[in-house]
C-alpha positions in Angstrom: -77.7 -235.9 201.3 -78.5 -239.5 199.8 -78.1 -238.1 196.1 -74.9 -236.9 197.0 -74.0 -240.5 198.6 -75.4 -242.1 195.9 -73.3 -239.8 193.2 -70.2 -240.5 195.3 -70.8 -244.4 195.5 -71.3 -244.4 191.6 -68.2 -242.5 190.7 -66.4 -244.5 193.4 -67.7 -248.0 192.0 -67.0 -246.6 188.0 -63.2 -245.9 189.2 -62.8 -249.2 190.9 -64.3 -250.8 187.8 -67.0 -252.7 190.1 -69.8 -254.0 187.9 -73.2 -255.3 188.5 -75.0 -252.3 189.4 -75.2 -250.5 192.9 -76.5 -251.6 196.3 -79.7 -253.9 196.2 -82.4 -253.4 198.5 -84.0 -256.3 200.6 -87.5 -257.4 199.9 -89.2 -259.6 202.6 -91.3 -261.7 199.9 -88.6 -262.6 197.9 -86.0 -265.0 199.5 -83.3 -264.4 197.0 -83.2 -260.7 197.9 -81.5 -261.2 201.3 -78.8 -262.8 199.0 -78.6 -260.1 196.4 -78.6 -257.4 199.1 -75.8 -258.9 201.1 -73.6 -259.8 198.0 -74.1 -256.4 196.6 -72.7 -255.0 200.0 -69.8 -257.4 200.1 -69.3 -256.5 196.3 -69.3 -252.7 196.7 -67.3 -253.1 199.9 -64.1 -250.7 198.6 -66.5 -248.2 197.1 -68.4 -248.0 200.3 -65.2 -247.4 202.4 -64.2 -244.8 199.8 -67.6 -242.9 200.3 -67.5 -243.0 204.0 -64.0 -241.6 204.2 -64.9 -239.0 201.8 -67.8 -238.0 203.8 -65.8 -238.0 207.0 -63.1 -235.6 205.3 -66.3 -233.1 204.1 -67.4 -233.3 208.1 -64.0 -232.6 209.3 -63.6 -229.7 206.7 -66.9 -228.2 207.4 -66.6 -228.2 211.0 -63.0 -226.8 210.5 -61.1 -229.7 212.1 -59.1 -230.8 209.0 -55.6 -230.4 209.2 -53.7 -232.5 206.8 -55.3 -235.5 208.1 
């Protein structure tokens, strides 16, 4: 499932013309990684919202609850 989410996020970021790469992970030993991780979430917010909404719709369709939501 994570590779599907990664693909959705990459496509959404490209569509929204968000540059700077994907989400950054936090590394305890690097003090700047906390900033980079937080900044990547803020920068990718719109793309993340689109992915979450897409997954929500997919789950509604899968469980048969989607009726022109």
